[in-house]
N, C-alpha and C positions, 0 to 999 in steps of 0.2 A: 902784390902785397901778400905776405905769408899769412895763412890762417892763424889768428891769435894775436898778431902784432897790434892791431887796432884796439881790440878789447882789452889788452894788457894796459895800454896807455890810459884808456877811459877808466878802467877799474882803479888804477893808481890815483887818478884825479878825484874820483868819488870817495875813495877810502881816506884821502887826505883832506876831504871836504874843501877842495880848491875849486873855485868857479872858473868860468871862461875857458872851457876845454875845447871850444870851437864847435858850435851847435850845427852839425851837419846831418847826422842821422836822426831818426825819430827819438831815440833814447837820449841823444845829446841835447836836442832841442828841449826835451822834457826836463832834463837835469837843469838846464839853464832857466827854464820857466819856474821850476821848483825853488831854485836858489833866489829868484827875484821876487818870490811871493812871501811876505812876512808871515811868521808863525803867529797864529792867534793865541796859542798856549802850548808851551813845550810839553806839558803833561797830557795834552789831548791831541790825538792823531786819528783822523778818519781816512780810510782808504777803501777802494773797491777792488775786488778780485773777480775776474771773469776768465773764461777759457773758450776756445774753439768757436769763434764767430765766423768760421769759414763758409763760403757759399757752397751751394750744391753743384755748381758748374764752374767754368773757368772764371766768369765774372758774375757780379750780382751780390753785393754784400747783403746779407739777410736783413729784412725790415726790422726784425726783433732787435738786432744789434743797433740799428740806427735809432730805434726808439729808446734803447738803453742810454745812448749818448745824450739824448735830450733829458732823460731822467737824471743822469749824473750831473748835467749842468744845473738842474734844479737842486740836487742834493749838495753840490759844492764840496766834494771830498778834497782832501789834500792831494791825492793822486789816484791813478788807476793802474793796476798791474794785470796784464793779460797772459795767461799761462799757455800760450802757443796756439798754432794753427789758425792764423789770421787770414790766409788765402788758400786756394785749392792747391797751388803749386804746379810745377811742370818743368819743361825744359827752359833753358835760359831765354829763348826768344819769347816765351809766353809770360814769364813772371813779371817783367817790367810793367805791362798794362795792369796786372793784378795789383801790384804795389801802388801804382798810380791811383787806382780806384780806392784801395783801402786807406792809404795815407791821406787822400783827399777827404774821405769821410771822417777820419779821426781828427782832422784839422778843425772840425766843428766842435770838438770837445774843449771846454774851458780849462779843465784840469790837466796836469801832466799825465802822459800815457807811457807806461813802461812795458816793453815787449819781452816775452820769453820765447826762445826759438822752439818751434814745433816741427814735427816730421814733414808736414805739408809745406811749411815755410822754407825749409832748407833743402829738402830732397838731396840728402848728403852724398849722392853719387856724382854730382857735378860741381867742380870747384867754382865755376862761374856763378852758379846759383848761390853758393856760400858767399862769394865776393859781393854780389848784389845785396844780400841780406845785411852783411856787415856795413856796407857803405850807406844804405838807404834806411835800414830799420834799426840796427844796433849791434852791440857786441854780444858774444855768446855767454860771457861771464861779466857781471858788474854788480855794484851795490848802490842802493839808494838810501840816504839818511834823511830823516825828518823827525825833529824833536828827539824823543826817547826811542824811536823806532828805526831799525835798519833792515832793509829787504835785500836778500842775497839771491841773485839770479843764477841758476845753474843750467847746464846744457845736457839733455838726455839724448841728443841726436848727433853725437860725435862720430865722424867717420871712423870705421874700424874698431869702435869700442861699444859693441851692442850690449854688453853686460855691465851694468853699473856705470862708473865713471872712469876715465883714463887716469893714470898716475899724475899727469900734468894738471888735470882739473882738480883732483883731490888735494894736490899741493897748493893750488890757488885757493881753494876753499879753506884749507888750514891757515894760510896766511891771512885771509880776509877775516876769519873768525878771531884770530889772535889780535888783529889790529882794531877790532870793533870795541867801542866804548858804550854802545847802546844798551839800554836796559831791556829792550825787547827785540829779539831777532826773529825774522820770518824767512823761510827758504821757499823758493819758487822753482818749479821744474815742470816740464810738459808731461812726459810719460810717468805714471805713478809707480816708480820702481819699488816702493815700499809694499805694494800690493802683490807683487809677484813672488820671486824667490828672495825672501828677506835676508837669509843668511849669506847668499852670494852677492846680491845687488845692493843691499842697504845696510846690513849690520855694521860694516866698517864706517859708514857715514854716521849711523846712529851713535856709534862709540866716539867718533870725532866730535860730534856736536854736544855730547853729554855734559861737558864742563861749562857750556855757554848757555845764556838765557834764551834758547830757541823755544818759542811759544807754539809755532805751528809750521807745518810743511804743506804747501798748497801745490796741487798738480791739476792737469787737465786730461786731454786725450780720449777719455772714455765716453764723453757726451752724456754723462749723468752726474748728479750730485750725490756725494756719499761722505758722511762723517765716518771715516774708516775706524777711528778709535784713538786712544791715547796710549803712548808708550813712554815711560820714563819722563812724564810730564810734558811731552810734546804731542800736540794734536795733529792728526794726519787727515787731510781733507782733499777730496776730488771736487773741483769747483763747479762742475756742471757744464752746460752748453749755453753759449751766448748767441747761438744762431745755427750751429751745425746740427745735422739731423739727429732726432731723439726718438726713443721708443720706451715702452714700459714705464709710464709715469709713476706707478706705485713703487718702483725701484730707483727713483731719482731721475728718470728720463724726461725732464721738463726743462724749458728755458729758464735761466736764472742768472743772477750774479750775487756775490756775497758782499755785504756791507760790514767792514771790520771797524771796530771801535777800540781804541786804547785810551783809558782814563787812569792816569797814575799807574798803579800796579795791576789794574784790572784789564783783561783782554777778552773780547767777545765778538761774535759775528752773528748776523742774521741772514737768512736766505731770502732773497727778493725775487719773486716770480713777477712776470708782467701783471700788474694790478693786484699783487698780493705780497705780503711780508710774512715770513715763516720763521720759527725758531731754528737754531742750529741743529737740533736733533730731529728735524723733520724726516730725514732719511739717514739711518745709521746702518753700519755693516751688520750689527747684531740684529736690528729690526728686520732687515732684508732676509737674513738667514732664517729668522723665526717665521716670517711670512711664507717663505719658500717651503719650510717644513710643514706648515699648516696646509698649504695648497697640495703638498704631497701626501696628505691623508688619503686621498682617493688615488688609487694606482691601478695599473693594469699589467697583467703578465704579457711578456713579449710574444708576438706571433711572427713568423717569417714566411716569406713567399718568394720564389724566384722572380726576379725582375721581369715584368711583362706577362706574367701568368695570373690566372684567377685565384681568388682565395675562398676556401671553404673550410670553416673550422669554428672554434669556440673563442669567445672573448671572456676572459676571466678577470673580474674586477674585484678589488679589495678596498676596504675602508679600515685604516689603522687609526685607532683612537688614542691620542696622546694626553687626553684630559683625565681628571679624577672623577668624572661623571660620565654616564652613558652618552653616546653620540650616534646619530644615524638619521634615517629618513627614507623617503621614496625618491629614487633617482630615475630620470627619464632619458631615453636615447634621442639624440639629435642625429638624424640619418640623412646624409647628403645623397644626391642622385647617384645611381649606380650601385647602391648598397641596400641590403636588407638585414634587419636585426630582429630576433625573436627570443624572448618577449620584449615588448616596447618599453617596459620599465622594470626596475629592480628595487627591492627593499633591502637596505643594508643597515644593520644595527649592531654596534660594537660596544661591549662592556669596557669600563675603564682599563686602559692599557692593553686591550685585546684587538683582534683583527677579524672583521667580518668578510665573507667571500661569497660571490654569486657568479653564475655563468650564463652567457647568452650564446645563441647560435648566430654566427655572422657569415655573410657570403657577399661576394662581389658579382655583379652582372658583367661578365667579361673580365678584362684585365683589372687587377686590383690597383686603383689609383687614389691619390690624395685629392681632396680631403677625405678623411675616414670618419666613421661614426664616433660620436663623443657622448659620454654619459655625464649628465648635469643634474645638480641638486643643491640642497642647503643642509647644513647642520648648525645647531646652536654653538656659539663660541662663548664659553663661560669666562674667558679672559676679558672680553669686551662687552658681553651681554647682547651682542648683535649677531644676526645670522651670518654664517660664513659660507659664501658661494663657492662651490667646488665643481670642477669640470675636468674630465680626462678623456683624451682620445684613445681609441684602440692603438696599442703600441705595435703598429705594423712596420716591420723591417724588411724591405726588399733586399734580396741577395744577388750578388753578381759573381760568377766564377772568375777567378784569376789564375790561369794555368801557369805552371813554372816554365820559364823560357827553356827551349830545347838546347840552346847554346848561346854564345855571345850575340847580343842584339846590336846591330849596326844602326846608328841614328842617322837616317838619311831621308826620312819621309816616305820610304817605300815600306808598306805594311805586309809584304809577302811573308815575313817571319811571324806574323800575328794570327795565322790561320786557326790556332787552337783557342784564341781569345774571342768570346762573343762580343759583338758590337751592340752597345747599349744606346738606344736613341734618347735624345733629350726632348721630351714630349710636353714639357710645361713651358709656357711662354709668358713673358712680361712685356707689355706695351706692343705686342703683336700676336697674331694667331699662329701657333706652331704648325697648323695645317697648311699655312702658306709657305710651302717648301720652295717656291720661286724666290722668296726673300731670304730664307735661312733654313737650313737643315743640318743637324749635327749628330754625331755619334762619338762614343768614347769606348776605349778598350783598356784593360789592365793586365799586365803580366808581372812576374817577379822572379828573382833568384836571390841567393843569400846576400848578395851585395847591393841589390837595387830594387826599387819599385819602378816599373816601367809604365808610362802613361801615353796613350795615343789618342788624339782627337782629330776627327775628320769634320770639316765644315764646308758646306756648299752654300755659296753666298753670291748674290747678284753684283756686289761691289765690295772690294776689300779696301779698307781705309784705316790707316794707322800712322798719324803724323808724329806721335809722341814716343817717348822712351821713359823708363823708370816707373815710378809709382803710378803715374796717371794713364798707363796704357789701358786700364779698365774702362776709360771713357770712350774708347773706340774698339775696333775689331781686335779681340783678344780672348783668352781663356782664363777663368778664375777657378781655383781648385782648393778644396778643403779636405784635409785628412787628419783625423784624430787630434784636434786642437791646433792644427797649423793651417795657414792660409797663404796661398801662392797665386801669382798671376804670370802669364807669359804671352808673348806676341812676337810677330816679326816687325821690328821697329826700324826707324831710319838708321839706327846703329847696329842693325842685324838682329838675330834671334836673342831675346833677353828673357831671363827668369827673374822675377822680383819676389823676395821673401817678405811678406807682410807681418806675419805673426807666427810664433812658435811657443809651445808650452814650456820649453826649457830655457828660453832667453828672449830678451827684448830686441827685435830686429825690425828694420824697415829699409831694405836696400836691395839693389840688384846683386845677385849672387852668381859667381862663376862656378860654384861647386855643383850646380845642376846643369848638365849639358842638354841642349835643346836643338833640334833640327826642325826647320820649317820648309815645306815644299809646296809651291803654288803652281797650279796647272788650270788655267781658265777660272771657272767658278769654284774649283776645289782647292782648299788649303788643308794640308796635313801637318799636324804638330806631333813630334815624337820626342819625349823627354825621359831621362833616366835619373831618378832621385836616389843618390847614394844612401846606403844604410846609415852612414854617419850623419846625414842630414835629417834622418827620421829615426833617431835612436830609441824612441818610445814604441816603434812598431815591431811586432814579432814576424820578421820575414822568414817564415818557415812553413812547411806543409801543415795544415790544420790551423794556422794563424788567421786572424781576422782584423779588419780595420773598417771604421765608418768613414764614408767620404761622400762628397757631392761635388758638382761641377756645373759651370755655366759657360756659354759662349756668347760674348758681347758682339753687337753689330751696330754700326752706324753708317748710313749710306747718304752722303751729301747730295748725290744725284737723285735720291728718292727711290721709291715713293715714301718710305719711312725715313724721314730726315733726322729723327731724334733717336738717341740710343735705345735699343731694345735688346732682349736677350732670351736665349733658350736655356732651360734648366733641366738637370737630371732629376732633381727633386724640387718641389715648389718651395719658394722662400730661400733658395740658395743665395740670392742677392742680399739677404739679410745676414749674411756671413754664417755664424755658427748656429743661429736660431732657426734651424730647418731640419726636416727629417733627413736621415742619412741612409744611403745604400751601404750594405755590409759586403765588403770584399771578402771572398772566401779563397784563401791561398791554397791551391791544390798542389799535390805532389807531381813530380815528373812522370812521364810515361816511359 
């Protein structure tokens, strides 16, 4: 079956409001259920929006999502829409049991449940995974009509179309909008394309929907709730997480679903956390930006140290006052083991609109390691009348030399060409002791030339295990790599060496890429990865002598034979497994000799 044939048929059925389309997939069954349920009132429609109920592993639907199902049964909405990422995803042989589990759990829901394809659901590199999704879950584009409301489901996970939508999908949307007679239209997508490059990825859609009564665009993917704002009368909303991992609750990183109400011409929604109901403006983009700005009142000047060496120097802290009244107080140092700071406290007082500055002597006992000293205190916040807690770590930036390659680099897993590049050890461990080098020991090296960023990783491991390919290689023996707003992973998979592009600052991606060549050489306990990232894949980097880039890296390990049978990993900097929210090592691009 060709990709698109099935969803075109279903879309035509729903647009024409014809029943009996043959309830096979979850979406088809839900359409049939919706058609069979009489409307209480055409002017009143209640529906639920959720996103990302994916488990943390291959199986195990989160309990918070199972609890939500029971809550929805009590609320009795007209229907539920899920903005993607319902399973963890993986190769074709793995996704069947995942859908068995998820669909079995959703069967306990009384209301119709309408899915939106997410990156974990489709893993768009494998046609078989796409086929399974279409046959068991639903089409990639379709509409749902109830009373005065019509929901339009879009697909941000199209193979080969990482920026915005394909021409075919735009044409489908144009036709669907023109055919709609609904008073209220809602668009659903997984990746919030409107939050990235608006002009490239969304402006053409915004212009297309302008003549129509589109009230809101709902997305998922980010695992936080955010009322992003309103443009041209359209509300843009990231729906939060219904079970997928969350962090930073003050920025919307909490479990929730949205309860949407349509009453005549009035449209509204509330944010429903477990055991709590909150207004729609609980977390707004403007509010998050303001909170970040206030937290940024306390800052520190950057200090650098070669990776692996001690630090002796000054910590310069500043307090910038954005208020119309004086701000300040006494701040005290929180000093972790291995560091000393003198004096132990500082007084910072800043006049309105001014900046106060103070200096402390800072030193490490041996190698400078994270965590680093942090200055903490409070200032009065005249905007709320409450104390504002502030904390800021010393801005320690380890540096790593990246020599220029002496000539062409052959990717073969032989590092004899890498003699000028220092080997940086991965000395931070998660779920294991990095001193246990019998289990895992890893190093990384970096080189460059005008056309490439070269990365080498050496791992010594008691057992190599990688049964997956594509996005889920990170769950087993693999490398994850971050550099200046981009995220990659690579491994030796059953399909051979693979590089997966998770995220880039210039486009929305989530796919295996052939643009980055990778060689993997295994010899007993030792595995060597050697990759060449073309400049075209990292256009935001200055690959030239004197250039710099922030990066981190980790090596994943899972040993089914033990002794550590659960995934664990070694990190170049702590928190690398939290993706971008970690300290970075600064690569220093050196000139050739």
